[in-house]
N, C-alpha and C positions, 0 to 999 in steps of 0.2 A: 488617623486611627491605625492602629498596628494591625498587620494582618493575623488571622487565627493561625497558630501553629499547625503544621501538618506532619504526616509520616516521615518526610525527609528531615525535618527539623528535630524529630525524636532521634532518627539514626545519627544525625550530627552530632547531637548531645551525647549519644552513646560512644561514637568514636573519639569526641574530645577526651571522654574520661578514660576510656580503654588505650588509647593512643595518643597522648597529648603531644608527642613527638612529630606527629603527622599532621600536614593541613588538610583537613577533611572538606573545606570550604568548597572545592571544585564539585564535590558530590551534590551540593545544593542545586546547582543548574542542571547537571548530567542526570542526577538521580530524579529529579522532577520531570525532566524530558522523557526519560525511560518509563517512570510510571504512568505520565500522561499517554504515550504510545500505547502502552499495554490496555489502558482503559479506553483510549479511543478504538483500538482494534476490536475491543469487545464489543463496543457499541455498533461498530460496523458489521461485525458477525451477527448480531442479533438482527439488524437491518435487512441484511442480505438472506438470512435463513427464511424470511418471508417470502423469498423466491426460490427457494430451495439451492441456494448457491453458497458456496464458501468464498472467501476472499481470493484464493487463489483462482478458483474457477472464474469468478469476476474479473479479475485482471485478465485473464486470457480472452475472455469474450469482449471486454471493453476495448482491448488492443485491436482486436479484429474489427470491432465497430469503428473505432477511430480511423482505420485503414479502409474505410467503406469504398473509396474510389479505386483500390486495388481489387485484382481478381481473388485474392487471398494473401495469406503469408506463409512462408516456410516455417517449420518448427525452429530453425535457427533464428530468424527474425522475431519470432515470438519469444524465445530464450532471451534475447537481447533487451526484451522491454519489462520482463516480468523476473523475479528472482527466484529461480529454479534451477535445479540440476536437469540435465537431458533426460535423467530416467523419471524425475518427477514431471517433467512436461509430457512425457509419454504417457504416463498413468493418467494425468488429469485430460489429456485430449482423448484418450480412450473412453474415459467416462462421459464426456461431453458429447462424444460421437455415439455413444450407446444412448444418450438421452435425446438424440437428435437435434442437438443444438449446433453442430458443426459438421462438416462434411470434409473428408480428405479426397483429394482430386490429384491425378498425376500432374506434376509441374512440367508445363510445355517447353520449359528453358533446360530441363535436367531429367533425363529420362529415368534417373534413379531417385529423384527427389519427389516430395509431394507439396501440395499446397494446401492449407487449412482456410476454410472459408466458413462464415455464419450460414447457418441454414435460415428459411423464413422464421421457424420457430424460435431459433437462437437470437435472431435480430429483435423479434417481439420482446423476448424475455430480457435482454440486456438493455433494450430501451426502457423498459419498466423499472428495472433493477437499478440502472443508472439514475433515474429520477429519484427513487428511493435513496440512492447513496448520497445524491447532492443535496436531499433535504435533510438527512442525517448529519452531513458534514455542516450545514448551516446551523443546525440545531446545537451542535457541539461546541460551536465557537463561543469564545468567552465575549462578555459584554465590554467590547472596546469600540472606541470611535473609528472611523475609516482611516485616520490619520495615525493613530496608534497601532492598529491592525498593520497598516503597511509597513511601518516601522518595524514590527515584531517579525513580518515576513522576510523584510530585506535582511534582519539580523540572522535569522534561521537560514535563509538562503546563503548567507556568507558564510556561516558555520559549516553548512553542509558542503558548499564549494571547497572549503578549506579542507574538510574531511575526505571528500573524493580526491582531491589533488595528492593528499598524502598517501593514500591507497594506491595511487598510480605510481608512486615512487619506487 
């Protein structure tokens, strides 16, 4: 059974007509990954909005939650785990602190630095939001066998690793 054409098929057909001299085939995979990423991100935004969180705020709180054994993380450590500029991080931290979800404390190893830690309220919120996030991710998965899902994950991991290696060059 032939799959139903999608928006990317339409785009590829239009490029084949407009620029037959170019090979638009790579856009088939790359375009679908980009469209899926946008749609998945929208789903995540809707799921997290139930908790009053954006994806960026969730990422910061989740990073702090995963580091539960540590007394907190420095803003630099947080930056390494989320994709933000330092200005963006400061803005998000300010909002999370105003909401009572994190606290900034002096860094005992660096008198000029601070440590960011979850508050009890922040921990309760991120625990609830994480359960919602994981359930949303499960619901978003395609109907694949465990074997096919493993293959897809391995291929995507390889692609991501190659892209990251190229960006390090």
